[in-house]
KOLRO-415124 format. One line per 8 residues: their letters; for each residue x, y, z of C-alpha. Coordinates in nm, 2 decimals, always signed. Example, Ala and Ser with C-alpha at 12.3 -4.5 7.8 and 13.67 -1.06 7.14 Angstrom:
2
AS) +1.23:-0.45:+0.78; +1.37:-0.11:+0.71
END
This chain:
232
MEACKKRK) +3.39:-2.51:-1.50; +3.07:-2.51:-1.28; +3.20:-2.18:-1.12; +3.25:-2.02:-1.44; +2.92:-2.11:-1.54; +2.75:-1.97:-1.22; +2.95:-1.64:-1.28; +2.81:-1.60:-1.62
IARRSSAA) +2.45:-1.66:-1.51; +2.50:-1.41:-1.22; +2.63:-1.14:-1.48; +2.36:-1.22:-1.70; +2.09:-1.18:-1.44; +2.26:-0.86:-1.30; +2.25:-0.70:-1.66; +1.87:-0.80:-1.70
NEEISREI) +1.80:-0.65:-1.36; +1.96:-0.33:-1.45; +1.79:-0.32:-1.80; +1.44:-0.39:-1.66; +1.48:-0.16:-1.37; +1.58:+0.13:-1.61; +1.28:+0.07:-1.83; +1.03:+0.04:-1.55
TENITRKC) +1.16:+0.37:-1.41; +1.12:+0.54:-1.75; +0.78:+0.41:-1.81; +0.59:+0.40:-1.47; +0.38:+0.69:-1.34; +0.27:+0.66:-0.98; -0.05:+0.80:-0.86; -0.24:+0.80:-0.52
VYAVYDCQ) -0.56:+0.94:-0.37; -0.64:+0.94:+0.01; -0.87:+1.10:+0.26; -0.89:+1.11:+0.64; -1.20:+1.01:+0.83; -1.31:+0.99:+1.20; -1.27:+0.63:+1.30; -1.46:+0.42:+1.55
ADENTVTL) -1.38:+0.05:+1.62; -1.55:-0.19:+1.86; -1.52:-0.57:+1.89; -1.62:-0.65:+1.54; -1.73:-0.33:+1.36; -1.53:-0.04:+1.22; -1.71:+0.30:+1.11; -1.50:+0.53:+0.89
GEMTIQSV) -1.72:+0.83:+0.79; -2.02:+0.69:+0.63; -1.84:+0.34:+0.56; -1.91:+0.05:+0.81; -1.71:-0.26:+0.80; -1.77:-0.59:+0.98; -1.43:-0.72:+1.06; -1.30:-0.85:+1.40
SLARHLKG) -0.93:-0.84:+1.26; -0.96:-0.48:+1.14; -1.15:-0.36:+1.45; -0.86:-0.51:+1.67; -0.61:-0.36:+1.45; -0.77:+0.00:+1.46; -0.84:-0.04:+1.85; -0.81:+0.30:+2.00
SRRAVLLA) -0.76:+0.51:+1.66; -0.99:+0.81:+1.64; -0.89:+0.90:+1.29; -0.79:+0.69:+1.00; -0.68:+0.72:+0.63; -0.84:+0.56:+0.33; -0.57:+0.51:+0.07; -0.54:+0.40:-0.29
VTLGINAD) -0.21:+0.39:-0.50; -0.12:+0.27:-0.84; +0.18:+0.23:-1.08; -0.06:+0.26:-1.37; -0.13:+0.04:-1.66; +0.22:+0.06:-1.81; +0.34:-0.17:-1.53; +0.09:-0.43:-1.66
VLIKKYSV) +0.20:-0.38:-2.02; +0.57:-0.44:-1.93; +0.48:-0.74:-1.75; +0.29:-0.87:-2.05; +0.60:-0.78:-2.27; +0.84:-0.98:-2.05; +0.63:-1.27:-2.01; +0.65:-1.35:-2.40
QDMEKTLI) +1.02:-1.27:-2.40; +1.18:-1.45:-2.10; +1.04:-1.59:-1.77; +1.35:-1.46:-1.57; +1.28:-1.10:-1.69; +0.91:-1.15:-1.59; +1.01:-1.27:-1.23; +1.26:-0.97:-1.20
AQYVLADM) +1.00:-0.72:-1.33; +0.75:-0.86:-1.07; +1.01:-0.80:-0.78; +1.11:-0.46:-0.89; +0.75:-0.34:-0.92; +0.66:-0.48:-0.58; +0.95:-0.30:-0.42; +0.85:+0.02:-0.61
IEDYLDEI) +0.47:+0.02:-0.49; +0.60:-0.04:-0.13; +0.85:+0.24:-0.15; +0.58:+0.46:-0.30; +0.34:+0.37:-0.01; +0.60:+0.45:+0.24; +0.65:+0.79:+0.10; +0.27:+0.87:+0.10
EEEILHFS) +0.26:+0.76:+0.46; +0.54:+1.00:+0.55; +0.37:+1.28:+0.35; +0.04:+1.24:+0.55; +0.23:+1.22:+0.87; +0.40:+1.54:+0.79; +0.08:+1.71:+0.79; -0.13:+1.53:+1.04
GYNSFYPR) +0.01:+1.61:+1.38; +0.07:+1.25:+1.46; +0.40:+1.07:+1.48; +0.30:+0.72:+1.36; +0.04:+0.50:+1.19; -0.06:+0.14:+1.27; +0.07:-0.06:+0.98; -0.14:-0.06:+0.66
FSPGYGDF) -0.43:-0.31:+0.66; -0.58:-0.39:+0.32; -0.89:-0.59:+0.21; -0.83:-0.96:+0.20; -0.62:-0.93:+0.54; -0.78:-1.15:+0.82; -1.15:-1.14:+0.79; -1.14:-0.79:+0.63
DIKHQKDI) -1.36:-0.89:+0.31; -1.20:-0.82:-0.01; -1.53:-0.70:-0.15; -1.46:-0.37:+0.04; -1.23:-0.29:-0.24; -1.53:-0.16:-0.42; -1.64:+0.07:-0.14; -1.29:+0.22:-0.09
LRILQASR) -1.25:+0.29:-0.46; -1.59:+0.45:-0.50; -1.55:+0.67:-0.19; -1.20:+0.78:-0.30; -1.31:+0.83:-0.67; -1.01:+0.62:-0.76; -1.12:+0.60:-1.13; -0.96:+0.94:-1.14
IGISLTEG) -0.62:+0.78:-1.11; -0.70:+0.49:-1.34; -0.80:+0.22:-1.10; -1.10:+0.00:-1.18; -1.23:-0.33:-1.05; -1.30:-0.67:-1.19; -1.61:-0.87:-1.09; -1.38:-1.08:-0.87
YMMIPSKS) -1.26:-0.75:-0.69; -0.92:-0.76:-0.83; -0.79:-0.42:-0.92; -0.67:-0.30:-1.26; -0.40:-0.20:-1.30; -0.27:-0.51:-1.11; -0.01:-0.30:-0.94; -0.24:-0.10:-0.72
VTAILGFS) -0.31:-0.10:-0.35; -0.60:+0.00:-0.12; -0.54:+0.02:+0.26; -0.67:+0.18:+0.59; -0.41:+0.33:+0.82; -0.52:+0.41:+1.16; -0.33:+0.71:+1.35; -0.17:+0.57:+1.67
PEDQQRTN) -0.37:+0.69:+1.97; -0.18:+0.93:+2.19; +0.12:+0.87:+1.95; +0.18:+0.53:+2.10; +0.51:+0.40:+1.97; +0.45:+0.06:+1.79; +0.75:-0.19:+1.77; +0.90:-0.27:+1.43
ERGDHDNC) +0.94:-0.63:+1.52; +0.71:-0.85:+1.33; +0.45:-1.06:+1.54; +0.43:-0.83:+1.85; +0.07:-0.73:+1.78; -0.22:-0.90:+1.95; -0.41:-0.92:+1.60; -0.11:-1.07:+1.40
GLCAKNAM) -0.23:-1.42:+1.46; -0.57:-1.33:+1.27; -0.40:-1.19:+0.96; -0.36:-1.42:+0.65; -0.05:-1.25:+0.54; +0.12:-1.27:+0.89; +0.40:-1.49:+0.76; +0.49:-1.23:+0.49
CAGNILFD) +0.46:-0.92:+0.70; +0.77:-0.69:+0.68; +0.69:-0.55:+1.04; +0.55:-0.22:+1.15; +0.61:+0.11:+0.99; +0.70:+0.40:+1.21; +0.78:+0.75:+1.10; +0.89:+1.04:+1.33
DKKKKLNN) +0.83:+1.40:+1.24; +0.79:+1.73:+1.42; +0.43:+1.75:+1.54; +0.22:+2.00:+1.36; -0.14:+2.11:+1.41; -0.39:+1.93:+1.18; -0.47:+2.18:+0.91; -0.73:+2.18:+0.63
TLSAGKLL) -0.52:+1.98:+0.41; -0.64:+1.68:+0.61; -0.98:+1.77:+0.71; -1.20:+1.48:+0.75; -1.33:+1.33:+0.41; -1.14:+1.56:+0.20; -0.98:+1.38:-0.09; -0.62:+1.46:-0.16
FNAPGKVK) -0.46:+1.35:-0.49; -0.09:+1.29:-0.50; +0.04:+1.48:-0.81; +0.14:+1.21:-1.08; +0.51:+1.18:-1.14; +0.77:+0.96:-1.27; +0.95:+0.73:-1.04; +1.24:+0.92:-0.86
END
């Protein structure tokens, strides 16, 4: 009897998952903007173009990087609309939607990183580092969004430095100096202990591609908007 009940719950959850994933895929439009800047990091200060950040953890993370990317991505306001819709229907659907959207934005970030590497002439990035990690003050969300003109892809900021739409991410990615290969095992970095999200870290991201000369597409400080599109 108990086993039968569990199978029914599993089937119901699977059906809900498929339904929600389909609805999200049909309604979400992904957008991003990024720009490459010269990077200098000392013991507790990082300079990216005209932006200066006081952060020991970020400085250690970007140690050796001469260029870095400022990045903002979003799944758009429809993600928040769907979450609100599910929240008044069924808590289980809300949780499923949150998981689906979290995976979706991570996949999109991975795609954008690979796109940048394709044109950059580098083989790998240091892992993404976002405001709020370690001592990288979340207030820098405002600077990053301003520099990237992220309002053009629909991202705004609350007084508490939370982004709207909620399924949005800003990050800094340092190109690995001399194409140093970073391990993809979590916890092997000398700065991991300083990161508040170390326990949830998925490990390092490493993409390999044929080396190409840096071209005008990624010239320092030039904004590059990813063409909006539906989820693949």
